[in-house]
N, C-alpha and C positions, 0 to 999 in steps of 0.2 A: 448493471447496477448503475444507475445516473451519478456523476460525480461532478458540479456544476462549482467553478470560481470566476468569483468579480473581480475586475480589475476597478480596484479602488485608489483614491489618491493617497500617493506615498504617506508612512507615519498612521495610517487608521488599521483599525485592528480589523482583520482578515478570519475568514470562515468559509468552509468548503462543507456544500450544500451535497447530501448524501443520501439519495433514494433509491434505497437496497429494492431488488426482485419482487420483495415479498410486501411492498407496499410502505415501509415503514421507512419514515423519514428524520435524517438527524443532522444536526449544523455540527460540524468540527471547529473549534475554536483553533485559529494556524498562525497569533502572533501579528506582529506589524507587519504591516506591506512595506516593500521597499519595489527596487527595479531590480532586483533579484528575481527568480524564479522562486517559488514560494517551496516550502521544504516539503509539505505534503506532494506537490507535483512533481518536486523531484523526484520522489518515491512513485510517484505513479509513471512516470518515465522512463524510469529504471527496471521497475517488475514488470510492466507491459514488454519491453525490451526485451526483457531474459524471458518470457513466461513462464515467469514465478507464479506457481497457486499460492504460494505458503508464505507471501509475505504482507505487509503494512493492508493491501489492497483487498488481496484474497481471504485475511483474517475480517475483513469489515464484512465482506459481503457474504461469506461466511457464517455469522452471528457474531463476530466478536464489538464489544463497544467499550470503546476505550474511556476513559476520565475527560479524556477533551469534547469525549462527543456529548450533545443536548436531544434528546429526545422532540421531534416536534410537530410530526403528524402519522398515524396509522397504528393498526392495533398492533402492538408489540406480542409476539408468540408465546404461548404458555411457557415461564421457566426461562426467560429468556438473558435472564443475568445469569441464574446459574450454568445455562449452556455457553455464553460468554467465557464465562470464570476458565469453566472447563476446557474449553477452547486453546486459551492462555497459556491455562498448564500443558494443556497436551504438545501445543505450538511453540513453548517458548523460545528454545534454541533458534526455530527456523526465523521468528520474527525480529528474535535479536540479529542472526543472517542478514536478514530485510536491511535492517538499521546500517549494519556494518558496512554492505555492498553498496547501498542509499549513500553513505557516506563517503566511500572512496572513489565510485565515478563521478560525485560533483566536483569532488576537489579535483580531479583526474580533467573533468570537463573544462575548468577554468586555467589551466596550463596547458595551451596548445600545443609545444613543443615538450612536453614531456614523454619519456619511456614507460610507457605503459608498462612493460614487465618488469622492470627495476621497482617500480612505484607499488605494481602487486605486490612483488615479492616483499618490500617496507612491509606494507600493508595486514598484508596475510601472514605475515612470520607469525609458525607455529598454528594457523590454522589452514595452514593450502588447501585440505579437505573441502574447505568451506568459500573457495575461490571457484568460481565460475572460469571458464577456459577465454583467453586472451582477446581470440574473437568475439566472443559477447559481451568482454566488457567492453572492447572498443565500439562497438553498437551501442551500449548503451552508453556511453560517452558521446557517441553521435546524437542517438535520441534527447538525452540532459542538452547539447546545444542547440539542437531544433527547437525543443518545447521553450527554451531560456528567448530564441530570438522571434519565434510564434506571442511570448508573454509583453515580451518589450514592445512587441509592435502593436500590442490591441490594447483600442485607446481606453481611457480614464471610463469605468461606465462600461463596459465591456465586461463579455460573459466569453470562459472556456468551456463549454460542456464536453464531458468526456464520457464511454461506454464501458467498464470494467465487463469482459466477457463472462457470461453464467458459469461456464466449466471452467472458470480459475476461481478456484475458491475453496476452505479450507472445510473439511468436515468434521465431526465427533468418530472415535474409531468405537466398533461396538464393544460395550463392556461385557462381564459375564450374564449380568441381567438381560438385556438388549437380545444379548443369541439365545438366551432361554425361551424367551419372549417368543423369537420370531420359529425357535422349533417347536412350539405349542401351536402358533397359530399355520404351520406345516398339519403338523398331525391331525386338527380338527377337519 
């Protein structure tokens, strides 16, 4: 999946162009531009650094269409809206976890001398099972800092084009009807 972010002048309304592997293109509204790294690019850097398939970007690659996304071109698969809703239901906890981790890493990246272990313990209090290990979090913090530096060096009118790996995306679990159909096909 190709993800394109345009570096616009500050205070303009930003968007992300998403070209999925199925050739469907969406524009995702991203809020006003500032010198800071766009929130969607923070998620990209964090989820990529952590190898997450079940975060925001893995969800979009798998067929989720969030409310902030507008269809631009390409033929959407049959029942795309139903599939998107089913994926969101199935992966709700993982997507919320990705938001939590992304917010934590973004905050930690802006605190150069922060004690990552202490910050993580505070942020993930009561949810330590959702916390990546500290080494992985440190790598994600580094990835966000690098992405922010690259973003700030990008000239107005420039683009950042990224490729989300095809193997990192969510998929619907086979329900009882899907299993029955698969068994019937094998019997033929």
